[in-house]
C-alpha positions in Angstrom: 0.0 0.0 0.0 1.6 3.5 -0.9 2.1 6.2 2.0 -0.5 8.5 3.0 2.3 11.6 1.3 2.0 9.2 -2.4 -1.7 9.3 -2.1 -1.9 12.7 -1.5 0.4 13.6 -4.1 -1.9 11.3 -6.4 -4.9 13.2 -5.2 -3.7 16.5 -6.2 -2.6 14.9 -9.7 -6.1 13.6 -10.0 -8.1 16.8 -9.0 -5.7 19.2 -11.5 -6.9 16.7 -14.4 -9.4 18.8 -16.2 -12.9 17.4 -15.8 -13.9 15.7 -19.3 -16.7 16.9 -21.2 -19.4 14.7 -22.0 -19.7 15.7 -25.1 -17.1 13.5 -27.0 -15.7 10.2 -25.5 -15.2 9.1 -21.7 -11.3 10.0 -21.2 -9.2 6.9 -19.3 -6.9 8.2 -16.8 -4.6 5.4 -15.3 -2.5 7.7 -13.4 -0.7 4.7 -12.1 -3.4 4.5 -9.1 -3.3 1.1 -7.4 -6.9 -0.3 -8.4 -6.8 -2.5 -5.0 -6.4 -1.4 -1.5 -7.1 -2.9 2.0 -10.0 -3.0 3.4 -11.8 -1.9 0.3 -13.9 -3.0 -2.6 -13.3 -0.4 -5.3 -12.1 -0.5 -9.1 -11.5 2.3 -10.2 -11.7 1.5 -13.7 -14.7 0.1 -13.6 -17.7 1.8 -15.6 -20.6 3.4 -14.2 -23.9 4.8 -15.8 -24.1 8.9 -14.8 -26.7 11.2 -15.6 -25.8 14.8 -15.1 -28.2 17.9 -15.0 -29.2 18.6 -18.4 -27.0 15.9 -20.2 -27.7 12.3 -21.3 -26.3 9.6 -19.5 -22.6 8.6 -19.8 -20.6 5.9 -19.1 -17.5 6.8 -17.0 -15.1 5.1 -14.9 -15.6 5.1 -10.9 -11.8 7.4 -10.9 -13.9 9.8 -13.0 -17.1 9.7 -10.7 -14.7 10.8 -7.9 -13.1 13.3 -10.2 -16.3 15.1 -11.2 -17.3 15.2 -6.6 -13.9 17.1 -6.3 -14.8 19.3 -8.6 -18.4 19.7 -7.2 -20.4 18.3 -9.6 -23.4 16.3 -8.9 -24.4 13.4 -10.6 -27.3 10.5 -10.3 -25.0 7.1 -10.6 -27.7 5.0 -12.6 -26.4 1.9 -13.6 -28.6 -0.3 -11.1 -31.5 2.0 -11.1 -31.8 3.1 -14.8 -36.4 2.3 -14.4 -36.4 4.4 -11.5 -39.0 6.9 -12.5 -40.7 4.7 -15.4 -42.9 2.4 -13.6 -46.6 3.4 -13.6 -48.5 4.3 -11.2 -51.6 6.5 -10.1 -50.4 9.9 -9.0 -52.7 12.2 -6.7 -51.9 15.9 -6.0 -51.0 15.9 -2.4 -51.9 19.3 -0.6 -50.6 19.4 2.7 -52.9 21.1 5.9 -51.1 24.2 8.2 -49.8 22.7 11.3 -52.3 21.9 13.7 -50.9 19.0 15.8 -49.5 21.6 18.5 -50.7 19.8 21.3 -49.3 16.4 20.4 -46.0 18.0 19.0 -44.9 20.3 22.0 -44.8 17.8 24.3 -42.2 15.6 22.4 -40.0 18.5 22.0 -39.2 18.9 25.2 -38.4 15.9 25.5 -35.6 16.0 22.9 -31.9 16.1 24.0 -28.1 16.7 22.8 -26.6 14.2 25.2 -27.9 11.2 22.5 -27.0 12.5 19.7 -23.6 13.5 21.0 -22.5 10.1 21.9 -23.9 8.6 19.0 -21.9 10.8 17.0 -18.8 10.5 18.9 -19.2 6.5 18.3 -19.9 7.4 14.4 -17.3 9.4 13.9 -15.0 7.0 15.1 -14.9 4.6 12.3 -12.2 5.3 9.9 -14.3 6.1 7.4 -18.0 5.3 6.2 -17.4 5.0 2.7 -19.7 2.7 1.0 -17.3 0.1 -0.4 -15.3 0.1 3.0 -15.0 -2.6 5.3 -15.8 0.2 8.0 -18.3 1.7 6.0 -20.0 -2.1 6.3 -18.7 -1.8 10.5 -20.2 1.8 10.9 -24.0 0.7 9.1 -24.1 -2.4 11.4 -23.4 -0.4 14.2 -26.2 2.0 13.2 -28.5 -0.8 12.7 -27.6 -2.3 16.2 -28.3 1.2 17.9 -31.0 1.9 16.0 -32.9 -1.6 17.6 -31.4 -1.2 21.1 -33.2 2.6 21.1 -36.5 1.0 19.9 -36.4 -1.6 22.9 -35.6 0.6 25.6 -38.0 3.2 24.3 -40.9 1.4 22.5 -43.5 -0.3 24.6 -44.3 -3.4 24.2 -47.6 -2.9 22.1 -45.8 -0.2 20.1 -42.5 -2.6 19.3 -45.8 -4.7 17.4 -46.1 -1.6 15.0 -42.4 -1.5 14.6 -40.1 -2.9 12.0 -36.4 -2.3 11.6 -34.4 -3.5 8.7 -32.0 -3.3 5.9 -32.6 -2.7 2.6 -29.3 -4.6 0.8 -27.2 -3.5 -1.7 -24.4 -5.6 -3.5 -21.7 -3.5 -2.2 -22.5 -4.6 1.2 -23.0 -1.4 3.4 -27.1 -1.3 3.6 -29.5 1.2 4.0 -31.6 0.9 6.9 -35.5 1.4 7.0 -37.5 1.6 10.5 -41.5 1.8 9.7 -43.8 2.4 12.5 -47.0 1.3 10.9 -50.3 3.2 10.6 -53.3 2.3 12.3 -55.6 3.0 9.5 -57.3 0.7 7.2 -58.0 3.0 4.6 -55.6 5.9 5.3 -53.3 5.0 2.5 -49.7 6.6 2.1 -46.0 6.8 3.9 -44.1 9.7 5.1 -40.2 9.1 4.8 -37.6 10.9 6.6 -34.2 10.9 5.6 -30.5 11.3 6.1 -27.5 9.1 4.5 -25.1 7.4 6.8 -21.8 6.8 4.7 -19.5 9.5 4.1 -16.0 10.2 2.3 -13.1 11.7 1.3 -12.0 13.9 -1.9 -10.2 10.6 -2.1 -12.1 7.6 -0.8 -9.3 6.1 0.6 -8.2 8.5 3.1 -10.2 9.2 6.4 -13.4 10.4 6.5 -14.9 11.0 10.0 -18.0 12.6 8.4 -19.0 14.6 11.2 -21.8 16.9 9.6 -21.8 15.4 6.4 -23.8 13.4 7.3 -23.5 12.2 10.8 -25.5 15.2 12.0 -28.4 14.4 9.8 -27.8 10.7 10.9 -28.1 11.1 14.6 -30.5 14.2 14.1 -33.3 12.3 12.8 -32.2 9.0 15.0 -33.1 11.7 18.2 -36.2 12.5 16.7 -37.2 9.2 16.1 -36.4 8.5 20.0 -38.6 10.8 21.3 -41.5 10.0 19.0 -41.3 6.4 20.3 -40.7 7.2 23.6 -44.2 9.3 23.8 -46.0 6.4 22.3 -46.5 7.9 18.7 -48.9 5.7 16.7 -49.5 7.3 13.2 -52.5 7.2 11.6 -50.2 6.5 8.0 -47.0 4.8 8.4 -44.1 6.8 9.2 -40.3 5.7 8.0 -37.5 6.5 8.7 -34.5 5.7 6.3 -30.5 5.9 6.6 -29.6 5.7 3.1 -26.3 4.0 1.6 -23.7 5.3 -0.6 -25.3 9.2 -1.1 -21.7 10.2 -1.9 -21.6 8.0 -4.8 -24.2 9.5 -6.7 -27.3 8.5 -4.9 -26.8 4.8 -5.0 -28.4 3.7 -1.7 -31.5 5.9 -2.2 -32.0 5.4 -5.7 -32.3 1.7 -4.8 -35.2 2.1 -2.3 -37.1 4.9 -4.5 -37.3 2.4 -7.3 -38.3 -0.4 -5.0 -40.7 1.7 -3.3 -42.6 2.7 -6.9 -42.3 -0.7 -8.2 -44.4 -1.9 -5.5 -46.7 1.2 -6.0 -45.9 2.6 -2.3 -47.7 6.4 -2.1 -45.1 8.1 -0.5 -47.0 11.3 0.1 -43.6 13.3 1.5 -40.2 12.4 1.7 -37.7 14.9 4.0 -34.0 14.9 3.8 -31.5 15.8 6.4 -28.3 16.3 5.6 -25.8 18.6 7.5 -27.6 19.8 10.2 -24.7 21.2 12.4 -22.7 23.8 11.5 -23.5 28.0 12.2 -20.7 29.8 10.5 -19.3 32.5 12.9 -20.8 35.7 12.3 -23.5 34.5 10.8 -27.6 34.5 12.0 -28.6 31.0 13.0 -31.2 29.5 11.0 -32.6 26.8 8.7 -31.5 26.2 5.0 -34.8 25.3 3.2 -33.8 23.6 -0.4 -36.2 25.6 -2.6 -34.7 24.0 -6.1 -35.5 20.4 -7.6 -37.8 20.2 -4.9 -41.9 19.9 -4.4 -43.0 23.0 -3.6 -46.0 22.2 -1.6 -44.2 20.5 0.5 -41.3 23.2 0.8 -43.8 25.5 1.9 -45.4 23.3 4.7 -41.7 22.5 6.0 -41.2 26.7 5.9 -44.7 26.8 8.4 -43.2 23.7 10.5 -40.1 26.4 11.2 -42.4 29.4 12.1 -44.5 27.1 14.5 -42.4 24.7 16.2 -38.4 26.1 16.3 -36.4 28.9 18.2 -35.3 29.8 14.9 -36.1 30.8 11.5 -35.6 29.7 7.8 -33.9 30.7 4.9 -34.8 29.6 1.1 -31.6 28.9 -0.6 -30.8 26.2 -3.4 -28.3 23.7 -3.4 -28.4 22.5 -7.0 -29.8 19.2 -9.2 -29.1 15.9 -7.3 -27.1 17.9 -4.3 -28.8 15.1 -1.9 -31.2 11.8 -2.0 -34.1 13.8 -2.1 -33.5 13.5 -5.5 -34.3 10.1 -5.6 -37.7 10.8 -4.3 -38.8 13.6 -6.9 -37.4 11.4 -10.2 -39.6 8.6 -9.0 -42.1 11.3 -8.8 -42.8 11.3 -5.3 -42.9 14.9 -3.3 -39.4 15.3 -1.6 -37.8 18.4 0.6 -34.5 19.1 1.7 -33.6 20.8 4.6 -29.7 22.0 5.6 -28.0 23.9 8.1 -27.8 27.6 7.2 -28.3 29.1 3.6 -25.9 27.3 1.1 -23.4 29.2 1.2 -22.6 29.2 4.9 -22.6 25.7 5.1 -19.6 23.7 6.5 -16.3 23.8 4.5 -14.5 21.3 5.8 -16.5 18.6 4.4 -15.4 15.4 2.5 -12.0 16.1 4.2 -10.2 14.5 7.6 -11.4 17.7 9.4 -15.2 16.9 9.2 -14.8 16.5 12.9 -17.3 17.4 16.0 -14.3 19.5 17.2 -12.8 21.3 14.4 -14.9 24.5 15.9 -17.2 25.4 18.1 -19.2 26.2 14.5 -20.4 22.6 15.0 -23.1 22.6 17.6 -25.6 20.3 19.4 -27.8 22.9 20.1 -28.1 23.5 16.1 -29.0 20.0 15.4 -31.8 20.3 18.0 -33.8 22.2 15.7 -33.2 19.6 13.5 -34.6 17.2 15.6 -37.6 19.2 16.7 -38.4 19.6 12.7 -38.0 15.6 12.5 -41.0 14.9 14.9 -43.1 17.8 13.6 -42.8 16.7 10.4 -44.3 13.0 11.3 -47.1 13.9 13.8 -48.6 16.6 11.6 -48.4 14.4 8.4 -48.4 10.7 9.9 -51.1 11.7 11.9 -51.5 10.6 15.7 -54.3 7.3 16.6 -56.1 8.0 19.4 -56.8 3.7 20.1 -54.0 1.6 21.2 
C-alpha cells in the first residue's frame, strides 16, 4: 500500500486534471493509481452510467466519478436503477395542511436532548471512514443498525414495538441502507411519510479518512433523536411513518435510488419525503437559521416545511439552493414523489470541511449540537403533522 504522502500527491494530480466534457468519448486516466486497497472493494476502472443535469447519461469510470465529485459536480449514478421514474402509478395531487397538531408535538419537543446525538456521533465518527465500499463503512452501518434496535427496545412500549419494524435494505456493495417503519393504524388511510438522512461518508480521495461528522453524521443522529423521542411518547401514527438511513449517497445517490425504485415498483404511495443532510454548522458571524432548499424539490411540501419551522422551531428559516442531485431527496423526486430538503444554513454558509479529515465534531465551536436539535424538532413535527396521531391503542 502506498504511503499517505504518495496518496496525497496522486490526489493532487487527479484533481488537477480537467473534468471531462461529456460530449465526446470518455477519457481514461490511469495515473499509476493502484486499483485495490486493503479494506476496500473499489475498482477505479469500473465503468458506471451517470446522469448530470441537462445531459444524456454517459459511461464513466469510478475514477472519473471521484473527480466529478471533487470538482463539485453533482450526479446520479443510475447504473443499477435505470428504471427509476418509469413505473406506472396513479398519482394524486397532495395538499398539505397548516400545522395543527401542536398539542401533540410540543410535549415531544421538550423531551429532545443533545445527550444522545452527541454520544452517538462520537461513536459514529470514530470509524476511519463510512465509505460505502469499505470494511469500516459496513461496520459503521452494522453499529447504526444495532443502535437503532437498542433505542427501539429501550424506548418503545411492548405494544408499540409490535407496530415497528427495523430492517436492512440490502445492496450489492455491502453497506446496506436501514429502514425503520412505524405502521399506521388506519386500514383506509393510504400513504407513507419518509424522513431520511445518509449514513455514509467520503473524503475527496475515498481511501483517506472521512469522519463525516457533519456530512452526514449530523443528519443521521438528528433523525435518530427524533425517532427516539417519538417512540418514547408512544407515537402511533394514522398513516405509516418511516425513517431511512441511506447508503452510498456520496457515490451518486445509489442507496436512496435503489430504495425509491423499489417503492415505486411496489406502488407505494409516498406522500412526503424530507431529507436531513448536514444539520450542525453555524458559521461564525451569521444568523442561526434553517436552510430550506427551494430548487429541485416539491414546492408545496417545501412551503409546509417553512410553516413547521415558523410554528415549532426557535430559529427562522432561509430559502436557499443546492443544485441538481445534491442529496437523497432527488431520488424520490425522480420517482415522482414529493420531496424536500433542509440543511444547516444558507448553502453558501454551510460547512466547508466536508469530504475531508477535518469534518470533525471538535474542529470548531461552529459545530453545534443545539443547532442540530432544531432539526430534530423539525423531524418530529414533520412525522406527527403528516403521519397523524391515532387515539386508539
